[in-house]
Each structure stands twice: as structure tokens, then as C-alpha cells.
C-alpha positions, 0 to 999 in steps of 0.5 A, spaced: 011 455 899 015 461 899 018 461 905 019 454 903 023 456 896 026 461 900 029 455 905 031 451 899 035 457 896 038 458 901 040 451 903 043 450 895 046 456 896 050 454 902 052 447 899 054 450 893 060 455 897 061 449 901 064 445 895 069 451 893 072 453 901 075 448 905 079 448 912 085 450 912 090 445 911 095 444 917 100 441 911 098 444 905 100 439 899 103 441 893 104 439 887 110 440 882 111 439 874 116 441 871 119 439 863 126 434 865 131 433 859 125 429 854 119 428 858 117 431 865 118 430 873 112 431 877 112 431 885 106 430 890 108 432 897 106 435 903 109 442 906 109 442 914 111 448 917 117 449 922 112 453 927 118 455 932 120 447 934 126 443 933 126 440 927 132 435 924 134 431 931 127 432 934 120 433 931 124 429 925 129 424 929 135 423 926 137 415 923 129 413 922 126 413 916 121 419 914 116 420 909 119 427 906 113 431 908 107 430 911 101 426 911 101 421 905 108 419 902 111 424 898 111 422 890 116 422 885 115 420 877 119 421 872 118 421 865 124 417 862 129 413 866 133 418 869 140 417 873 138 419 880 145 421 884 149 417 880 144 411 879 139 409 874 131 409 875 127 407 871 120 411 869 115 410 874 112 413 880 116 412 887 114 413 895 121 418 897 123 418 903 129 420 908 133 417 914 136 424 915 143 425 919 146 431 922 151 432 916 148 427 910 141 424 909 140 418 905 135 419 900 131 413 897 125 412 893 120 406 894 116 402 890 111 403 895 109 410 894 100 410 896 102 409 904 101 414 909 106 417 912 112 411 913 109 406 918 108 401 912 114 403 909 118 396 907 126 397 905 125 391 900 122 395 896 127 400 895 129 401 889 135 406 890 138 410 896 143 415 894 148 419 901 148 426 900 151 432 904 147 437 908 148 444 908 147 450 912 141 455 909 143 463 911 135 464 911 130 459 915 126 455 910 118 456 914 115 450 910 117 444 907 119 445 900 122 441 894 123 444 888 127 442 881 132 446 879 135 446 872 142 446 871 142 445 863 137 442 858 138 436 860 140 436 867 139 438 874 138 438 881 133 436 886 132 440 892 130 439 898 129 445 904 126 445 911 128 450 917 135 452 916 138 445 912 138 443 904 140 437 901 141 437 892 140 430 888 143 431 881 139 429 877 140 426 869 138 422 863 140 415 865 143 415 857 145 422 855 148 420 850 143 417 846 138 422 849 143 428 846 142 424 839 134 424 839 133 431 841 138 434 836 134 430 830 127 433 834 131 440 832 133 437 825 125 436 824 122 442 828 127 446 823 125 443 816 117 444 819 118 452 820 122 453 815 116 450 811 111 454 814 115 460 812 115 458 804 107 456 805 
């Protein structure tokens, strides 16, 4: 009976350990969430590595649709209507895709954000596309990376980097004047509440 109990305990312990560990991902999944204006922007994407390969023009062919990452398609969620590279996009979640060329990238937001890679990509589902220049990096970016860099409290850049290439898409609220007015009113309310708490 003791042997059976010990065997069961070992099995349970092994199972518990298996729950905490997994095989390292070849292209680890990354989730980025950041405050943007009066809401948030979040991005969920796979991060492939260069691993000595020629990336753009070979692994990622020029002139063809690319998932902007690895595995399932890259998802980007806007908490408010935004101006994406000069074009307005309603709040919601989109698939982010890229058609690269040597000197510029067409960055696309597509309604289908639940597909694997770009194998079922349908251009009829595109919401917007913007074309941005590609800049050369001084140092190699080994792992594909998407970041959000604020330029002020109501705007910023979506920055995409891999290998020796970088592209940026400017972001700002679709109705900046309205957002600034609402923000100013909220700041007034916060000041009134803060002053009231000090007096209390």
C-alpha cells in the first residue's frame, strides 16, 4: 500500500511540474499593452528570430503578404477610434499584416484577426492600409519586435523592427480636438476631487 501511495504522489508531483513548464517556443508570443490617449492599445504577436537567415527578400519575400510576426496572425486592439498613419480606424481588434518591399512597407489592418499566418488572408476584409518608409538600423534586431513609443500624451508611433529594418506608423486620436477638451475637463474634475480630499 505504501508503494502505491508513493507512486501516486510521484505521479501527482510530476503532473504538477508539467503544468508549470513547457517546451521553449521557437517564436515566443509577446503581448504589449500601453496607455494611449484616453484608452489603451494592445498587441499580441509572435516573435521569430533572425537565426542567421536572410529575412527580407528571402524568408519574407518582397511584394507578398506577411503576418507581421510568426504563427497566428498579429492582433492589434484600439480602445478608441484612432488615426493610423493618416487614416481613421474605429475602435476594435484587427489583424496586422505587411507587404514589404526594399524601401517601404504597406501596413494593413484587416477585419480577420483570428487566422493562422496569412494563409486565408482576404484583401476584401482590409480596413485600411498605409505605406511607410523603411529605415536601416545601426544594430541588428535579432527578435522581431513591435513597440509603442509615445511622442506626447495623445500621440505616438507604432514601431516595427526586425533584422536591420525599422518602420514607424504615426498614431493619434481620430478627433484630437474633442479628446483634448474631454481630457482637460477630466483634469479639472481630478483637481476638484484632490482639493476636496485635502480639505476633508
